[in-house]
N, C-alpha and C positions, 0 to 999 in steps of 0.2 A: 376332322379330328380323328386320330387313331387311338382307341382306348382299350386297355386290357383289364378285364374283371377277374379277380382271383378270390374264390370263396368255396368252402367245402359244403355249403348248403345249396342244393339245386334250386330251391324256390327263390333264394336271394339272387342267384345268377339269372334266373328267368325274368324276375322283376326288373333288374337293372338293364338286361339286354333289351327288353321291350321298350323301356324308358328312353334309352339312348338311341336305339334304331329309329324311333319316331323323329328324333332330332336330325337324322341323316348322318349320324356318325358311324365310322368303321369300327365295329365292336368285335373284340376277340375275348375269349374266356378260358379259364383254367380252373379245375376243381380241387387243386391242392397247391400249397406253396412251392413244392418241388416242380410241379408242372409249369407253374407261373415263372419260376426262375429259368427253366429250359426255354420258354418262349422269349423271355427277356434277352437271353443269350443269343437267340437266333434272329429276332426281329426288333424293329424300333417302334416305340410308342410315344405319344404325346403326354398322355395321362395314364397312370396305373392306379386302380382302385382295388385295394387288397384287404381281406379280413386280417385281423391281428392274431387271433387265436385259431390255429389250425394244427392238425396232427403233422408231425415231421417238421418241415421248414415252416416257421411262422412268419407273420407280417414284417417283423423287424429284419429277418434274413432277406425277405423279398426287397425291402427298402434298401438295405445295405448293398445288395447285388445291383439293384437299379442305379443307385448313385455311383457305383463303381464302373458300370458298363455304359449306362445312358444318363450321364450327369445332368442333361438338360430336361429329362422327363420329370414331371411332377407326380408325387406319390401321395395319395390320400389313404389313410388306414381306417378300417371300420372295426368296431367291436361291440359286443353285448356285455362284455365284462370289464368295461373301462374303469380305470382308476386314475387318480392324479399322477401317480408314479409312472404308469405305462404311457400316459399322454406326454409327460415330460421326456421320457426316454425316446419316444417316437419323434418328437420335435427336435431334440438334440441330434438325432440321427439323420435329420434332413427332411422329415415329412412335411408336406405342404400344409396339411391339416389333419385333424382327428375327428372322425364321424361316429357318433353313438347310435347303436341300434336300439330300438327301431327308429327309422328316419322317414321323413316325408319326402315325396317325389320332388317338390319344389326346393327343398333344402339341399338334396344331393345334386340336383341340376345346377343350382346357383353355385355350389361349391366347386363342381367340376368345371363350370365355365370360368370361374375365377382362376382355377389352377391352370387351365389352358391359356388364359390371358397372361398369366405370370410366365408361363413357359415361352410364349411368343416374345414377350418383353426381354427375357433373358437371351433369346436367340438374336434379337435385334441389337442388344447391347454387345453381345459377343462379336457380331458382324462388324459393328462400328469400331470396336477395339482392334479387331484383326485388320480392318481397313486402315486405321490410324497407324498400327504397327508397320504396315507396308509403306504408307506414305512417309513415315518418319524414320525409316531405316537409314543407317549411316551412308549407305551407297546412294541414297536419294539426294545427298548434298552435291550440287553441281559446281564444279570449279577445278581448274587446272593450275592456277597460279600458286606461287610459293606461299603467299600469306594465307589463302583460303585452305590450302593443303595442311598448313601448320595448325589452323583452327580445327580441321577435321581430325588430325592426329591427337590433339588435346581432348576432343570429345571422346575418341576411342579409349584414351587412357582413363578418363574420369567417369565415363558413363556408368559402369557397374561398380562404383565405389560409393561410399557415403559422404564423400567430401562435398562441402557446400560449393556451389559454382557461381562465379561472377562473370557474366557475359557483357563485354564492353563493345559498343558500336553505335553508329549513327542511327537515327530513325529510318526504318525501312531496310536496314542492312541484314535483317533476318534473326534478330535476337530471340523473338518468340518461337520461331521455327527451330532454332538450335536448342532451345530449352526443351521442346517437345522431343527432339531427336534424343537428347540425353535421357529423358524419362522413359521413352519406349524402348531404349536399349539397355535399361537397367533392370535389376532384380525387382524393382518396384513397379514394373510396367502393368502388373495386374491390378494395382491400386489406381486411385484417381489422380489426374493431373489437374490441379486447381490454380488458375491464373488470377492475379489481382493487379490492378493498376494503381501506382502510388502517385502519379503526377496529376495535378489538378483536382485532387480529392481533399476536402477539408479534413483536418486532423481528427476530429471527433468521429466523423463518418468512417474514415479509413480504419481507425482503431476498432470501432464496432464491427466493421466488415471483416477484419482479420482475426480479431480475438474473441468476438462474440460478447454477450453481456449476461449478467445475472438478473434474477427477478428483482424488480425495483430499481435497477440501475438508472432508468429514465422514467419519466412520468407515465409513459405508455408501455413500459416493459413489464407487462403482467406475467409473462412467462420467460424463462431463460432461453437464450438463443445461441447455438454454437457458431463460431466464426469460421472463415474459410480454412484457417490453419488446422483447426480441429477436424473439419470435414475431410481434409486431405490426409488424415491419419493412415499410416502404412502406405502412403503414396508420396506425391511431390507437390509442393506449393511453389509457384513461380511469381515473384514480385518484380514487376516491370518498373524501371525508373526508381530504384531504391534511393538514388541520390536526390530525388525530389521529395521524399518523405520528410516529415518533421522529425526533430531530434528525439522526441519522446518515443515515436514509433520505432526509430532506428535502435534506440536503447532496448526496447522490448524484443526486437529481433535478435539483438546480441544475447539477451537473456535466454531466448529460445535455443540459440546455438550452444550456449554454455551449460544449460541445465536440462534441456529437453522438456521444459515446462512453459505454460502460458498462464496468465491471469486474466479471466474475462473482465470486462468493464463492470465496475460495481461490486467486485468480489475480491476478498483477500486470499481466497483459496487458490492453490496452484493445480493446474490440470496437466498431467503427463501426456505428451504427444510424441508420436513416432513419424516424423516427416523428413523428407529430403528437401533442402532449401536450394533453390536456384534464383538468383537475382540478376537484374541487368541494369546498366546505366549508359547514358550517352556521354558521360564525362569520365575522366580518369580519377578513380577514387584515391589513388596515391597523391595526386596533386591537391585534391579537395581536402584530404586529411592533413597535408602539410600546411594548408591555409587555415586549419581549424574549422572547416565547413563540413566535415564528415568524421564520425568517431573513428579514431585510429585503431582502437581495439576491435571494432567490427570489420574494418578494412583488413586487419591482420587475420581474422577468421576466414575471410573470403579470398585472400590473396593466393593461397595454394591452388585454388580452382579457377584462376583467371583465364578467360578465353577472349582475346581481342579479335573482333571481326573487321576486316578491311572494308572500306567504302567501295562502291561499284566503280567509281572513277579511277581507282587503283587496280581494277581487275579487267582491263581492256580485253585481255585474251579470253575472258569468260563471257563477254557480251553476246557473241554469236551463239554459243552453247545455250545460254539462258533464253535468247530470243526463240530458238527452235523448240526448246522445252516448253515454254509457255504457249507457243503457237499450237503445239500438239495438245496441250491441256485444254485450250480454248476451242478446239474443233473436234470434240469426240464424236458427235452425232452427224457430222456433215458427210454427204455422199462424196462430195468433191472438196476436200479440205484446202485451205490456202496453201500455195505451193512454195512458200518461203519469202525471202526478202531480196530485192534487187541489190546490185552492187552499190548503187548510189545511196539507197536507203541504209545499207549497212555502214557505209562510210560516215553518213550523217549521224547515225546512232552511236558509232564508235567515238566520234568527236564531241559528243554531248557530255556534260558534266554529271548528270544524274543526281541532283540534290536529294531526290527521294529514294535513291538507291534501288535495290532489287524490287521493292514493292512498287515503285514508280514504273519500272520496266514491265512488270507483270500486268499492272493496270493498263498500261499503254497497249500491250498486245491484246488484252481482252477487249478493249474499246475498238481497236482496229478490226478485230475478228468479227465483232458484232455488226459492223456496218459495211464490211468489205464483201464483194461478190464472191461466191464460191468458186474454187478452182483457179483463182487469180494469184498474182504475185504482189506482195506489198511493196509499193514503190515510194520514192521520196515524197511525192505529192500527197501521200496518205499520212505523212507525219505532221505533228503540230508545228507551228511557226518557230517556237523557241528551240526546237531540235534542229529544224532546217537551217536556222541562222547560227547554229553553234553557240547559243548563248551559254555562258559559263558562270558559275558562282565563284567569287574570289575566296580562296581559303585564307585562314588567319595568317597575316604576315606577308601575303602576296600583294604586290603593287599592281599586277595586271594578270588577267587570265592566261593560263598556259596555252600555247598555240598548237593546233593539231599539225601532224606531219604535212609537208607540202602537197602531196597527192590528195589527201583528204581536204585540205584547205581549198585546193583548186576545184574539187568536185562541189564543195559547198558554194563557192563563188559562182560557179556555172549555174547551179540550181537557183541561187538568189537572182541572178540576171534573168533567167527564164521566167521565174515566177513574177518578178517585178514587171516585165514586159506584158505578161498575160493579164495581170491585174489592171494595168493601165489601159490595155486594149478593151477589156471588159467594162471599164469605167469611162470610156471615151476621153481618156487623158486626165480625168479628175483625180488629183492626188489623194484627196480626203477619202473618196470612195474606194480607191485602190488600196490605201492603207487599211481601211476597214475590212476589205476582203481578206487581206493578209493578217489581220488581227495585230497590227503594229501601229505605232504612232507615225504621223506624217513626217516628223523629223527623221525617224528611223528609215522610212522609205526613201527620203531624199538622200540620206547617207549611203544607202544601198545603191541608189542610182549613180551617185558620184563614184563610189568605189568600183562599180562594175561597168562604168561607162555607158549606162543605159540612157538613151536619148529622152529628153523631157518633151 
């Protein structure tokens, strides 16, 4: 720890210097407020311990200079003339604490240790915030297709406004990621980003989680508790799957948007809150509202900030970009990172339907990276059976899965034939064992053998 002592009494400086040097701390000192300010302007300190009453520049001036130049340094003020008013003034100006003279060695050591811990916590939080800002910059969104570029364009237009945002997309399409991109590119990025899931949560629990409760609201509610919306004050609250919330919760969200107030459970009083609201849904709120399954008035509040996200199966041109992005993320500490994907692997991946969207792709790359030998290429044999066999999910209204292009289809058939032969050879011709190796049913194996002309 690097600590600066400022006091016009030599005996106080000597006592504190000896006390802190025994602890192994790097101790610097100044005999006046002006000298202390000069040192603060030249060097950086973790904790500054300053007398309040000094000729010339006093402790308040030292505090104000420190907060202006070294905002992460913690300042403790000492005085033998302490009053309630001076303590309040010091705390309002940003002092960590107020120390009355005379003080005991244990008291000052405990206080300075606490100040240093607080300073370290602030630095860690700042690092995490800066890391998040970098991770969720708009340029971090990967995609070259028209649909994803339109989504990016809407994010750019909406990010630094106060417009409520509605992100529509399938599970795994990146709704939570886009919500964070909006927050960290807004004027509220210095505040908290508070997420909450609406799906699968009982109405009473969700209401309490979002809006908090007053004393006595429940049998065990001995103390009031703020909800996530209040905790997000001056920041952003993100409600995932707003379409899955009960109507009473949706109505309270509408009230929040209309009045900027919330009512905790068990209270008739309204609490003002300053939050930016971002919600997401897997369904089209316009269609739900038309069927009476979602409040039309809430849909109207959210509609101007609508951002539809395309599913990955409609972003074939982005799959290779995403594969290499997540491969790079999954191999940061390897001396010899994986060298990419073979042509056969890419074709199989491009033909797959990706029901889990981008999240499924990211998880797949992470899984392969964990078990694959360093410095090698990801081949088709490293992929799960459902991807190798081009298994596709039927979209609503489709009578059959879409067929991949002929060259991709041929590559998949060739892979199927090769794998079926290998599995049968390893199983001494036992179809049940071969099917188990491929993680498919015996009937599926027989169909593959017929389609590919594999000898039984």
